[in-house]
Each structure stands twice: as structure tokens, then as C-alpha cells.
BAFI-3210 file (N, C-alpha, C; in Angstrom, 3 decimals, decimal comma, padded with zeros to 6 digits):
// residues 277
n [1|2|3|4|5|6|7|8|9|10|11|12|13|14|15|16|17|18|19|20|21|22|23|24|25|26|27|28|29|30|31|32|33|34|35|36|37|38|39|40|41|42|43|44|45|46|47|48|49|50|51|52|53|54|55|56|57|58|59|60|61|62|63|64|65|66|67|68|69|70|71|72|73|74|75|76|77|78|79|80|81|82|83|84|85|86|87|88|89|90|91|92|93|94|95|96|97|98|99|100|101|102|103|104|105|106|107|108|109|110|111|112|113|114|115|116|117|118|119|120|121|122|123|124|125|126|127|128|129|130|131|132|133|134|135|136|137|138|139|140|141|142|143|144|145|146|147|148|149|150|151|152|153|154|155|156|157|158|159|160|161|162|163|164|165|166|167|168|169|170|171|172|173|174|175|176|177|178|179|180|181|182|183|184|185|186|187|188|189|190|191|192|193|194|195|196|197|198|199|200|201|202|203|204|205|206|207|208|209|210|211|212|213|214|215|216|217|218|219|220|221|222|223|224|225|226|227|228|229|230|231|232|233|234|235|236|237|238|239|240|241|242|243|244|245|246|247|248|249|250|251|252|253|254|255|256|257|258|259|260|261|262|263|264|265|266|267|268|269|270|271|272|273|274|275|276|277]
n.u [001,105|000,107|002,152|000,185|-000,611|000,322|-002,132|-004,308|-004,559|-006,157|-008,237|-008,825|-010,235|-013,225|-014,435|-013,450|-012,298|-011,581|-010,136|-011,970|-014,253|-016,492|-019,311|-021,583|-024,425|-023,436|-021,355|-020,234|-017,390|-017,170|-015,525|-012,526|-010,426|-010,541|-009,948|-009,817|-009,936|-011,764|-010,818|-012,520|-014,523|-013,822|-013,321|-013,256|-012,795|-013,706|-012,777|-013,022|-013,774|-016,937|-018,601|-016,119|-016,540|-017,446|-019,976|-021,007|-018,616|-019,532|-022,283|-021,706|-020,733|-022,860|-024,855|-026,654|-026,207|-027,821|-030,213|-029,668|-029,011|-026,233|-023,101|-021,157|-018,018|-015,525|-013,285|-013,698|-015,740|-015,929|-017,176|-016,826|-015,481|-016,348|-017,498|-019,590|-020,548|-022,717|-024,901|-028,760|-029,389|-030,836|-030,208|-027,455|-027,766|-029,079|-026,728|-025,656|-024,379|-025,023|-026,490|-026,509|-028,319|-026,931|-028,428|-030,401|-032,543|-035,771|-038,719|-041,198|-043,680|-044,502|-044,382|-041,433|-040,561|-042,101|-040,505|-038,133|-038,648|-039,080|-036,184|-036,256|-037,075|-035,975|-035,657|-035,486|-036,320|-038,150|-040,695|-039,683|-036,775|-036,652|-037,944|-036,164|-034,134|-034,990|-035,041|-032,808|-031,331|-032,906|-031,590|-028,891|-029,962|-031,296|-032,971|-034,380|-036,371|-038,096|-039,356|-040,664|-043,290|-043,965|-044,021|-041,819|-041,108|-041,491|-039,197|-036,356|-033,334|-030,698|-032,080|-033,511|-031,271|-030,365|-032,690|-032,341|-029,699|-030,027|-032,518|-030,689|-029,126|-031,209|-031,198|-029,783|-026,358|-023,523|-021,559|-021,700|-022,167|-021,837|-023,010|-022,208|-022,748|-022,516|-023,886|-025,648|-025,823|-025,503|-022,405|-022,305|-024,130|-022,894|-020,963|-022,212|-023,437|-021,230|-019,915|-021,857|-021,114|-018,461|-018,891|-020,914|-019,317|-017,135|-018,651|-020,353|-019,623|-019,572|-018,301|-017,467|-018,004|-017,258|-018,351|-017,376|-017,372|-016,631|-013,500|-011,987|-013,254|-013,926|-011,093|-010,791|-012,209|-012,156|-009,821|-008,434|-007,658|-009,157|-008,315|-010,171|-010,093|-011,227|-012,607|-010,829|-008,509|-006,436|-005,000|-003,946|-003,952|-002,710|-005,276|-004,256|-001,876|-002,493|-004,048|-001,626|-000,338|001,056|-000,079|-002,629|-003,462|-003,604|-005,440|-007,208|-008,290|-007,880|-005,637|-002,433|001,466|001,533|-000,705|-004,120|-005,592|-006,670|-008,753|-009,226|-007,053|-005,934|-004,369|-001,811|-002,901|-002,914|-000,427|000,629|-000,721|001,207|000,792|-000,282|001,277]
n.v [-001,057|002,013|004,941|007,375|010,772|013,729|015,465|018,219|021,590|021,280|023,429|024,093|021,622|020,128|017,917|015,123|011,599|009,333|006,872|004,929|001,814|-000,234|-002,226|-004,284|-006,105|-006,598|-008,791|-008,558|-007,361|-004,578|-001,904|-001,216|000,563|003,052|006,089|009,398|012,644|015,479|018,661|022,429|023,388|021,660|019,314|015,716|012,523|009,226|005,916|002,677|-000,612|-002,447|-003,138|-002,475|-000,701|002,135|003,009|002,192|003,975|006,370|006,380|005,882|008,291|010,094|009,069|007,053|004,340|002,641|002,180|-000,047|-002,089|-001,709|-000,188|002,549|001,379|002,070|004,740|007,784|011,000|013,862|016,947|019,467|020,498|019,204|016,513|014,103|011,673|010,322|011,743|012,432|011,747|014,039|015,600|016,352|017,052|019,587|020,765|021,025|018,707|016,671|013,277|012,687|009,833|006,789|005,766|007,718|008,180|009,523|010,379|008,989|009,372|012,425|015,520|017,276|019,577|019,604|017,293|018,590|020,794|019,021|018,959|021,193|020,571|020,624|023,732|026,825|029,064|030,644|030,809|032,627|032,671|029,715|029,774|031,669|029,837|027,769|028,738|029,272|026,639|025,959|027,737|026,274|023,634|024,365|022,135|020,754|022,778|022,936|020,580|020,948|020,272|017,716|014,454|012,624|010,404|009,149|010,820|011,122|009,246|011,020|013,370|012,868|012,033|014,480|015,918|014,668|015,761|018,509|018,422|018,030|020,788|022,244|022,441|023,712|022,879|022,678|020,719|017,988|014,594|012,415|009,818|007,236|008,799|008,636|006,387|004,078|006,429|007,583|008,388|011,216|012,307|012,085|013,286|016,156|016,065|016,111|018,309|020,301|019,769|020,732|023,508|023,958|024,120|025,552|028,003|028,329|027,190|024,749|021,887|018,398|015,191|012,073|009,523|006,482|004,487|005,201|005,912|006,958|009,397|010,968|011,345|013,626|015,720|015,697|016,930|015,435|012,013|009,001|005,319|002,785|-000,741|-004,101|-002,501|-001,290|001,620|002,184|003,347|006,431|010,019|012,910|013,834|014,385|012,500|009,991|009,334|009,188|007,078|004,162|001,492|002,430|003,198|000,999|-001,058|000,218|002,289|001,174|000,857|000,232|000,411|-001,893|-001,474|-001,913|-004,148|-007,300|-008,298|-010,448|-012,117|-012,698|-013,842|-012,070|-009,717|-009,751|-009,720|-007,653|-005,140|-003,284|-001,750|-003,273|-005,073]
n.w [-000,047|-000,939|000,773|002,435|000,517|001,927|003,398|003,020|004,992|007,888|008,269|005,280|004,580|003,996|004,304|006,649|006,754|008,983|008,877|009,153|009,850|008,240|008,992|008,166|009,617|011,927|011,523|008,773|007,439|005,628|004,881|005,522|007,722|005,761|004,802|003,842|002,251|001,753|-000,100|000,416|-001,396|-003,717|-005,787|-005,410|-006,584|-005,920|-006,915|-007,969|-008,903|-009,532|-006,131|-004,750|-002,388|-002,819|-002,758|-000,329|001,542|000,632|001,769|004,489|005,106|004,653|006,623|006,281|006,090|008,120|007,620|005,523|007,703|008,453|010,119|011,134|012,924|013,765|013,745|012,751|011,511|009,710|008,950|008,068|010,041|012,917|014,138|012,747|012,585|013,880|013,642|012,470|008,917|007,821|009,934|008,746|006,202|006,959|007,986|005,548|003,247|001,287|-000,305|-003,470|-004,800|-006,122|-009,052|-009,185|-008,171|-008,213|-007,222|-009,411|-009,765|-009,007|-010,742|-012,848|-011,003|-008,812|-007,997|-007,723|-005,322|-003,278|-002,296|-001,155|001,532|004,144|004,684|005,827|005,095|003,992|001,131|-000,998|-001,245|-001,979|-004,582|-005,851|-005,803|-006,832|-009,803|-010,078|-010,194|-012,701|-014,472|-014,595|-015,527|-017,863|-019,741|-017,584|-017,216|-019,469|-019,082|-016,423|-015,976|-016,418|-015,841|-013,732|-013,872|-016,899|-017,730|-019,390|-018,650|-018,695|-017,580|-015,578|-013,905|-013,929|-012,683|-010,155|-009,282|-009,123|-007,319|-004,708|-005,361|-004,353|-001,727|-000,855|-000,270|000,986|000,419|-002,034|-002,247|-004,602|-006,195|-008,825|-010,972|-014,179|-014,728|-016,861|-018,455|-021,866|-023,431|-024,243|-022,602|-020,332|-020,368|-020,463|-018,095|-016,369|-016,819|-015,775|-013,516|-012,621|-013,392|-011,386|-009,095|-009,810|-009,989|-008,125|-005,652|-004,864|-003,106|-004,476|-003,970|-005,783|-006,390|-008,392|-011,373|-013,915|-014,698|-016,487|-017,146|-014,480|-013,796|-015,216|-014,575|-011,541|-008,981|-007,327|-006,289|-005,036|-005,097|-004,801|-003,355|-002,878|-000,213|000,691|000,649|-001,584|-003,394|-003,631|-004,958|-006,667|-009,519|-011,985|-011,757|-011,713|-013,620|-015,184|-014,073|-014,393|-013,508|-012,796|-015,573|-016,900|-015,404|-014,830|-016,443|-018,964|-020,859|-021,480|-021,416|-023,937|-025,190|-025,614|-022,537|-021,402|-018,684|-018,175|-017,733|-014,591|-012,760|-014,236|-013,741|-010,801|-010,258|-011,332|-010,124|-008,363|-005,883|-003,948|-003,141]
ca.u [-000,091|001,399|002,133|-000,944|-000,304|000,077|-003,464|-004,994|-004,600|-007,818|-009,256|-008,746|-010,827|-014,653|-014,694|-012,478|-012,800|-010,113|-009,716|-013,472|-014,193|-018,037|-020,040|-023,337|-025,138|-022,396|-020,111|-019,556|-016,462|-017,120|-014,550|-011,324|-009,519|-010,629|-009,256|-009,860|-010,390|-012,171|-010,690|-013,270|-014,615|-012,941|-013,506|-012,333|-012,911|-013,541|-012,675|-013,366|-014,418|-018,371|-017,968|-014,594|-016,810|-017,535|-021,222|-021,147|-018,328|-020,407|-023,611|-021,181|-020,571|-024,088|-025,348|-027,410|-026,118|-028,668|-031,339|-029,267|-028,208|-024,640|-022,359|-019,110|-017,294|-014,331|-012,650|-014,594|-015,704|-015,862|-017,885|-017,010|-014,567|-017,388|-017,791|-020,786|-020,682|-023,583|-026,125|-029,175|-029,201|-031,368|-028,880|-026,316|-028,389|-029,294|-025,550|-024,944|-024,022|-026,493|-026,114|-027,707|-027,866|-026,693|-029,677|-030,867|-034,147|-036,648|-039,991|-042,084|-045,362|-044,290|-043,358|-039,885|-040,582|-042,100|-039,365|-036,965|-039,002|-038,506|-035,140|-035,896|-037,841|-035,495|-035,229|-036,767|-036,150|-039,465|-041,043|-038,970|-035,430|-036,697|-038,281|-034,940|-032,627|-035,459|-034,777|-030,883|-031,240|-033,049|-030,598|-028,015|-030,084|-032,450|-033,860|-035,788|-037,357|-038,621|-039,728|-040,813|-044,581|-043,861|-043,858|-040,285|-041,177|-041,489|-038,625|-034,896|-032,196|-030,225|-033,049|-033,376|-029,921|-030,058|-033,637|-031,468|-028,659|-030,998|-032,742|-029,934|-029,035|-032,416|-031,401|-028,363|-025,338|-021,980|-020,938|-022,515|-022,047|-022,553|-022,715|-022,205|-023,351|-022,535|-024,317|-026,494|-025,649|-024,896|-021,434|-022,580|-024,789|-021,919|-020,077|-023,149|-023,368|-019,827|-019,420|-022,304|-020,638|-017,595|-019,549|-021,389|-018,028|-016,302|-019,434|-021,146|-018,153|-020,124|-017,362|-017,829|-017,061|-017,465|-017,766|-017,234|-016,653|-015,319|-012,533|-011,533|-014,443|-013,591|-009,994|-010,645|-013,024|-011,820|-008,612|-007,523|-008,638|-009,065|-008,655|-010,735|-010,128|-012,107|-012,564|-009,841|-008,185|-004,981|-004,054|-004,347|-002,870|-003,569|-006,028|-003,539|-000,481|-002,967|-003,880|-000,322|000,456|000,879|-001,018|-003,925|-003,674|-003,773|-006,417|-009,001|-008,443|-007,645|-004,887|-001,272|002,157|001,306|-001,695|-005,162|-005,449|-007,726|-009,116|-009,390|-005,869|-006,344|-002,668|-001,134|-003,537|-002,785|001,240|001,232|-001,079|002,823|000,536|-001,136|002,539]
ca.v [-000,046|003,406|005,941|008,497|012,092|014,886|016,126|019,931|021,799|021,469|024,651|023,672|020,624|020,312|016,353|014,447|010,610|008,983|005,392|004,313|000,395|-000,634|-003,630|-005,123|-007,097|-007,029|-009,602|-008,627|-006,209|-003,851|-001,046|-001,591|001,201|004,210|007,654|010,509|014,056|016,591|020,260|022,897|023,889|020,897|017,916|014,500|011,519|008,044|005,535|001,386|-001,096|-002,509|-004,131|-001,771|000,260|003,318|003,570|002,346|005,110|007,397|005,915|005,778|010,120|010,534|008,565|006,106|002,818|002,306|001,629|-001,423|-002,650|-001,161|000,855|002,554|000,855|002,764|006,115|009,525|011,437|015,314|017,691|021,264|020,459|018,543|015,040|014,033|010,099|010,062|012,540|011,976|012,025|015,247|016,864|016,619|017,530|020,839|021,120|021,248|017,875|015,668|012,313|012,099|008,355|005,766|005,211|008,550|007,686|010,365|010,734|008,618|009,830|013,565|016,398|017,269|020,693|019,148|016,348|019,159|021,163|018,234|019,038|022,349|020,275|020,715|024,870|027,625|030,434|031,267|030,790|033,806|032,375|028,860|030,188|031,717|028,599|026,667|029,502|029,042|025,001|025,958|028,106|025,359|022,346|024,451|021,072|021,033|023,747|022,445|019,281|020,994|020,219|016,383|013,239|012,468|008,581|009,428|011,370|010,240|008,449|011,788|013,966|012,292|012,319|016,480|016,271|014,063|016,526|019,742|018,596|018,136|021,607|023,095|022,169|024,682|022,337|022,838|019,690|016,426|013,297|012,225|008,287|006,803|010,158|008,369|005,005|004,262|007,291|007,471|008,940|012,543|013,207|011,779|014,750|016,986|015,954|016,548|019,888|021,119|019,753|021,845|024,492|024,247|023,617|027,211|028,965|028,344|026,647|023,208|020,815|017,025|013,400|011,424|007,847|006,305|003,422|005,463|006,389|008,034|010,825|011,284|012,091|014,742|016,460|015,580|017,395|014,229|011,022|007,530|004,465|001,965|-001,975|-004,900|-002,002|-000,317|002,740|000,904|004,083|008,264|011,270|014,121|013,153|014,419|011,850|009,114|009,222|008,672|005,838|003,397|000,871|003,000|003,457|-000,585|-001,612|001,432|003,388|000,038|001,298|000,019|000,457|-002,615|-001,422|-002,301|-005,036|-007,437|-008,396|-012,186|-012,540|-012,561|-013,778|-011,064|-008,610|-009,090|-009,835|-006,163|-004,393|-003,335|-001,418|-004,386|-005,970]
ca.w [-000,226|-000,766|001,562|002,016|000,154|002,981|003,447|003,184|006,417|008,809|007,698|004,328|004,154|004,829|004,959|006,294|007,186|009,492|009,492|009,465|009,672|008,068|009,345|008,008|010,099|013,094|010,971|007,531|007,434|004,126|004,727|006,625|007,682|005,174|005,205|003,069|002,530|000,122|000,373|000,630|-002,853|-004,414|-006,484|-005,470|-007,060|-005,278|-007,992|-007,950|-009,505|-008,413|-004,765|-004,000|-001,347|-003,111|-002,090|001,332|001,930|000,735|002,726|005,847|005,034|004,649|007,985|005,795|006,741|009,254|006,941|005,638|008,699|008,664|011,105|011,443|014,269|014,065|013,038|012,838|010,184|010,254|007,935|008,743|011,531|013,570|013,940|012,338|012,330|015,000|013,408|011,282|007,972|008,073|010,115|008,089|004,999|007,538|007,882|004,249|003,268|000,767|-000,819|-004,575|-004,674|-007,374|-009,880|-009,225|-007,192|-008,570|-007,334|-010,638|-009,741|-009,341|-011,751|-012,281|-010,492|-007,748|-007,011|-007,194|-004,569|-002,201|-001,901|-000,073|002,679|005,210|004,563|006,967|004,859|003,093|-000,400|-002,245|-001,500|-002,555|-005,655|-006,408|-005,828|-008,503|-010,817|-010,366|-010,783|-014,330|-015,310|-014,761|-016,264|-018,716|-019,967|-016,483|-017,315|-020,235|-018,752|-015,286|-015,307|-017,204|-014,643|-013,504|-014,268|-017,412|-018,296|-019,529|-017,505|-018,066|-017,161|-013,910|-013,374|-013,694|-011,337|-008,966|-008,736|-008,863|-006,141|-004,268|-005,045|-003,132|000,019|-000,451|-000,124|000,539|-000,539|-002,291|-002,644|-006,161|-006,433|-010,100|-012,264|-015,018|-014,309|-017,769|-019,387|-023,139|-023,342|-024,603|-021,743|-018,921|-020,509|-019,903|-016,590|-015,459|-016,911|-014,893|-012,117|-012,792|-013,479|-009,715|-008,384|-010,056|-009,902|-006,842|-004,737|-004,083|-002,811|-004,671|-003,510|-006,481|-006,451|-010,227|-012,232|-014,788|-013,726|-016,905|-017,395|-013,635|-013,201|-015,731|-014,166|-010,342|-008,721|-006,180|-006,546|-003,985|-005,573|-003,548|-003,687|-001,330|000,824|001,370|-000,154|-002,198|-004,334|-003,772|-005,291|-007,662|-010,681|-013,206|-011,406|-011,616|-014,840|-015,775|-013,514|-015,454|-013,189|-012,955|-016,905|-017,421|-015,082|-014,505|-017,752|-019,846|-021,862|-020,988|-022,172|-024,886|-025,529|-024,384|-022,259|-020,633|-017,271|-018,018|-017,152|-013,950|-012,458|-014,341|-013,127|-009,483|-010,234|-011,846|-009,033|-006,840|-004,558|-003,379|-002,469]
c.u [000,962|001,123|001,220|-000,270|-000,404|-001,093|-003,410|-004,547|-006,104|-008,924|-009,285|-009,865|-012,556|-014,846|-013,458|-012,558|-011,564|-010,546|-011,109|-013,276|-016,178|-018,209|-021,481|-023,503|-024,180|-021,462|-019,723|-018,946|-016,230|-015,827|-013,755|-010,537|-009,693|-010,455|-009,233|-010,105|-010,626|-011,937|-012,134|-013,449|-013,616|-013,629|-013,022|-013,273|-012,576|-013,761|-012,710|-014,025|-016,061|-017,975|-016,890|-015,391|-017,110|-018,695|-021,269|-019,913|-019,007|-022,163|-023,138|-021,199|-021,917|-025,019|-026,691|-027,394|-027,445|-029,716|-031,200|-028,418|-027,152|-024,530|-021,390|-019,012|-016,672|-014,226|-013,738|-014,446|-016,032|-016,085|-017,711|-016,292|-015,255|-017,788|-019,469|-021,562|-022,547|-025,074|-027,014|-029,162|-030,011|-030,543|-028,224|-026,842|-028,655|-027,546|-024,584|-024,272|-024,846|-025,592|-026,793|-027,262|-027,684|-028,150|-030,753|-032,362|-035,286|-037,998|-041,033|-043,436|-045,309|-043,853|-041,797|-039,944|-041,022|-041,202|-038,310|-037,660|-038,762|-037,209|-034,768|-036,893|-037,322|-035,168|-036,314|-036,655|-037,409|-039,255|-039,996|-037,644|-035,718|-037,443|-037,095|-034,155|-033,778|-035,178|-033,336|-030,902|-031,752|-032,025|-029,362|-028,694|-031,537|-033,403|-034,823|-036,641|-038,583|-039,841|-040,337|-042,191|-044,478|-043,768|-042,536|-040,177|-040,734|-040,170|-037,212|-034,035|-031,306|-030,758|-033,290|-032,665|-029,840|-031,150|-032,719|-030,514|-029,314|-031,688|-031,851|-029,548|-029,964|-032,280|-029,993|-027,267|-024,363|-021,057|-022,218|-021,973|-022,564|-021,872|-023,152|-023,274|-023,459|-023,551|-025,778|-027,158|-025,378|-023,657|-021,507|-023,161|-023,845|-021,792|-020,977|-023,469|-022,545|-019,190|-020,510|-021,900|-019,795|-018,206|-020,004|-020,257|-017,419|-017,247|-020,370|-020,425|-018,848|-018,842|-018,437|-017,246|-017,998|-017,339|-018,205|-016,674|-015,801|-014,421|-011,998|-012,234|-013,637|-012,632|-009,912|-011,391|-012,470|-010,031|-007,681|-008,287|-007,814|-009,367|-008,985|-010,791|-010,186|-011,732|-011,941|-008,928|-006,425|-004,123|-004,812|-003,395|-003,477|-004,293|-004,827|-002,148|-001,418|-003,389|-002,714|000,640|-000,112|-000,042|-002,467|-004,452|-003,950|-005,270|-007,356|-008,783|-008,309|-006,960|-003,369|000,033|002,157|000,255|-002,662|-005,400|-006,808|-008,003|-009,437|-008,155|-005,490|-004,810|-001,776|-001,782|-003,113|-001,450|001,520|000,533|000,445|002,146|-000,160|000,570|003,486]
c.v [001,132|004,404|007,329|009,855|012,766|015,470|017,639|020,148|021,651|022,010|024,725|022,727|020,392|019,227|015,783|012,937|009,682|007,785|004,412|002,901|000,065|-002,066|-003,678|-006,148|-007,782|-008,062|-009,368|-007,283|-005,733|-002,836|-001,229|-000,480|002,633|005,519|008,439|011,809|014,712|018,148|021,074|023,563|022,806|019,768|016,571|013,044|009,978|007,013|003,742|000,869|-001,530|-003,376|-003,503|-001,396|001,398|003,649|003,385|003,497|005,933|007,565|006,515|007,680|010,609|009,993|007,544|004,606|002,490|001,225|000,199|-002,353|-002,899|-000,094|001,160|002,500|001,042|003,751|006,820|010,233|012,945|016,294|019,136|021,194|019,469|017,020|014,935|012,657|009,897|010,996|012,121|012,061|013,758|016,188|017,301|017,285|019,396|021,331|021,377|020,171|016,750|014,915|012,055|010,090|007,682|005,351|006,470|008,587|008,756|009,844|010,538|009,418|011,386|014,242|016,635|018,360|019,979|017,972|017,729|020,187|020,207|018,174|020,060|021,985|020,726|022,603|025,618|029,060|031,343|030,767|031,457|033,118|030,753|028,902|030,467|030,848|027,883|027,357|029,328|027,640|025,260|026,448|026,667|024,285|023,093|023,216|020,724|021,840|023,501|021,367|019,392|020,425|018,213|014,966|012,720|011,131|008,428|010,002|010,601|010,248|010,097|013,063|013,460|012,740|013,551|016,900|015,925|015,566|017,928|019,712|018,563|019,669|022,957|022,987|023,016|024,029|023,303|021,899|018,769|015,800|012,572|010,186|007,856|007,734|009,393|006,818|005,104|005,257|007,285|008,495|010,786|013,648|013,078|013,419|015,747|017,331|016,624|018,056|021,134|020,876|020,560|023,353|025,120|024,543|025,195|028,345|029,450|027,640|025,491|022,363|019,573|016,222|012,542|010,428|007,167|004,849|004,178|006,407|007,138|009,593|011,377|012,040|013,030|015,857|016,946|016,438|016,198|013,432|009,645|006,170|002,970|000,242|-003,381|-003,883|-001,192|000,853|002,023|002,302|005,554|009,128|012,112|013,575|013,097|012,920|010,157|008,568|008,403|007,918|004,613|001,910|001,069|002,873|001,715|-001,228|-001,051|001,864|002,039|000,155|001,008|000,018|-000,133|-002,190|-001,774|-003,767|-005,790|-007,825|-009,503|-012,453|-012,009|-012,689|-012,902|-009,711|-008,516|-009,226|-008,488|-005,492|-004,343|-002,835|-002,202|-005,136|-005,400]
c.w [000,267|000,141|001,915|001,445|001,563|002,709|003,819|004,933|006,697|008,331|006,392|003,568|005,127|004,818|005,167|007,242|007,758|009,776|009,961|008,857|009,554|008,380|009,266|009,139|011,306|012,574|009,839|007,394|005,926|004,279|006,029|006,268|006,771|005,430|004,134|002,964|001,331|000,721|-000,061|-000,825|-004,230|-004,863|-006,483|-005,946|-006,331|-006,291|-007,418|-008,942|-008,899|-007,464|-004,223|-002,950|-001,423|-002,219|-000,603|002,068|001,880|001,409|004,519|006,264|005,206|005,940|007,227|005,824|007,337|008,502|006,270|006,588|008,875|009,886|011,103|012,548|014,735|013,513|013,421|011,805|010,529|009,061|008,839|009,930|012,712|013,287|013,590|012,099|013,472|014,580|012,347|010,028|007,569|008,678|009,617|006,892|005,560|007,406|006,309|003,290|003,181|-000,134|-002,554|-005,202|-006,101|-007,907|-009,727|-008,293|-007,043|-007,728|-008,410|-011,055|-009,309|-010,295|-011,486|-011,665|-009,398|-007,031|-007,163|-005,737|-003,446|-001,697|-000,835|001,485|003,994|005,564|005,535|006,394|004,316|001,564|-001,370|-002,325|-002,252|-003,970|-006,692|-006,745|-006,898|-009,379|-011,306|-011,031|-012,172|-015,038|-015,237|-015,497|-017,102|-019,485|-018,976|-016,766|-018,347|-020,132|-017,044|-015,168|-015,674|-015,656|-014,800|-014,060|-015,554|-018,523|-018,502|-018,581|-017,272|-017,349|-015,716|-013,212|-012,959|-012,163|-010,112|-008,461|-008,379|-007,637|-004,890|-003,932|-004,157|-001,889|000,252|000,203|-000,357|000,120|-000,864|-002,698|-003,722|-006,567|-007,916|-011,291|-013,648|-015,737|-015,890|-018,624|-020,529|-022,887|-023,351|-023,576|-020,358|-019,121|-020,327|-018,493|-015,901|-016,003|-016,366|-013,721|-012,037|-013,029|-012,025|-008,853|-008,684|-009,588|-008,652|-005,337|-004,333|-004,018|-003,233|-003,996|-004,826|-007,044|-007,727|-010,573|-013,259|-014,709|-015,045|-017,037|-015,890|-013,003|-014,393|-014,844|-012,498|-010,235|-008,500|-006,430|-005,671|-005,041|-004,316|-004,017|-002,449|000,061|001,829|000,237|-000,502|-002,968|-004,087|-004,789|-006,144|-009,178|-011,873|-013,040|-011,595|-012,669|-015,738|-015,117|-014,822|-015,401|-013,183|-014,622|-017,268|-016,667|-014,803|-015,871|-019,198|-020,858|-020,953|-021,470|-023,495|-025,494|-024,637|-023,954|-021,575|-019,461|-017,044|-017,722|-015,858|-012,629|-012,897|-013,788|-011,726|-009,545|-010,382|-011,056|-007,570|-005,787|-003,383|-002,674|-001,860]
res [x|x|x|x|x|x|x|x|x|x|x|x|x|x|x|x|x|x|x|x|x|x|x|x|x|x|x|x|x|x|x|x|x|x|x|x|x|x|x|x|x|x|x|x|x|x|x|x|x|x|x|x|x|x|x|x|x|x|x|x|x|x|x|x|x|x|x|x|x|x|x|x|x|x|x|x|x|x|x|x|x|x|x|x|x|x|x|x|x|x|x|x|x|x|x|x|x|x|x|x|x|x|x|x|x|x|x|x|x|x|x|x|x|x|x|x|x|x|x|x|x|x|x|x|x|x|x|x|x|x|x|x|x|x|x|x|x|x|x|x|x|x|x|x|x|x|x|x|x|x|x|x|x|x|x|x|x|x|x|x|x|x|x|x|x|x|x|x|x|x|x|x|x|x|x|x|x|x|x|x|x|x|x|x|x|x|x|x|x|x|x|x|x|x|x|x|x|x|x|x|x|x|x|x|x|x|x|x|x|x|x|x|x|x|x|x|x|x|x|x|x|x|x|x|x|x|x|x|x|x|x|x|x|x|x|x|x|x|x|x|x|x|x|x|x|x|x|x|x|x|x|x|x|x|x|x|x|x|x|x|x|x|x|x|x|x|x|x|x|x|x|x|x|x|x|x|x]
***
């Protein structure tokens, strides 16, 4: 395992995950000493194959594990400098951290606009402020304005993903945990979604932790990345350095020094993973 890169100063970090372990049903160890940090105003990628522990990490941060009989048994999670692992999910949303779930999970029987308005449920600053933020969401997602009265369940996958992100924005977040935003979307839509993420980060100052299997696109938009394997962080570094890392290029980007490789050669795959030796 590589030595972790020096972390930013505490006042620069909006999120700090310190050596957490997650257990399901009191017996199944899923995360094993995971540590990561997200700088305030940054985009950080959490990478790895299906089953590596990305979604569990996000749910540990957003306190959604209990619904699946999971719990953080060791370590600490700090958001804005305060420990939050014992807060309820809605308390965390009020503090400014919200998760956009894998698979979008829109309310299919509600209109797009009603879905967006559910994101403001925890707010107490009045209808005028909520309407102003709704207009802001439509600025970033003009397609949603066109479909505002359509039932969300009858919109496209890309429009549902936009709705899910827009709904999160309605809570006025400081940070969004974005789980597999590219799943099931055409490449052109993936680029469109990530461009909007970049604009929200640059123009609104929203921090992002992106859990993604699409390593290529995630590392183009993130500034820093962590790679998970079997519930452990096995590699981390600046996004540009990870893109140039030969092992990452071969096993996650699909291109090595001798061209495109196959994952079927398991023995070769394990032997070349130098970070596990």
C-alpha cells in the first residue's frame, strides 16, 4: 500500500474521513480503515470497480447505513470540522452535506418541479428564497425547465440524473456526495452532467465527492482521487498523476504500455498491482 499523500490543512478541508470501518449485520466487514479528505471547494474522485466499497463509503458519510443494517464501528467522520457520524441524515443535510444516490431515485409519480421542491424540505428561509434557488437550478439545467410539468418517471435517464442533482442543490449544499452519476447514460450525456458539476463547483463553490466506475471521465474533472479495492484505499494522489500512473492506465483506464489489455488474465492482473505487494 502506498503512503498517503500529505493532507491539506484542517481549515481547508470540508470533509475528513479518518480510518473508518463499516460492518453490516454485525459480522460483515465492508470498509477496512478507509481515510480520505475533500478540500473545501474541491472535486475529489472515489474510484474502483463494482463492489469495491464506494457506495458504502458515501452512505457512511451521509449516515444512511442504518437503513441497510450497517454501522461505522471505528474511526471518525468530520464535516466542517465537527464529528457527524452520529447525526441523522436530515441533520447532516441541514449542515450542508447531501448525497445523490446511485440510480437517481426520483419520485416517478411527481412532476420534475415537485421533485426539485422536495429538496428544499429542510429549509426554513421562506418561499421567495426557495423560488430563487429553483430559478437557479433551471439556469444550470435548462432541459428541466422545459420538462418541469412532466412526470419524472417518464423522463429520460439523463433528465432524471439532472433532476436528482437539482433536487440536491435545492437544499443549498456546501457539499454533494455524487454516486455513479454516469451509470446508464450515453457518453454525450455523461459529459454534459460532468460539465454541470464543474460549473457548480467553480461558480457556486459546491464541493463534490464523486464515486465513479468511469475512471477516465472522473479523473478529467476531479483534482484528487482515491482508488478503493475490497474496502481499502490502495492508491491516492493528484488526478493528473493518477491518469499517468501505469497501473491505473492499465487496470482502470484500459490502456497499458503495450496497448489495450484484458482483465481476464487474473494472475497477470494481480501480479502487476504493485500497490498491493
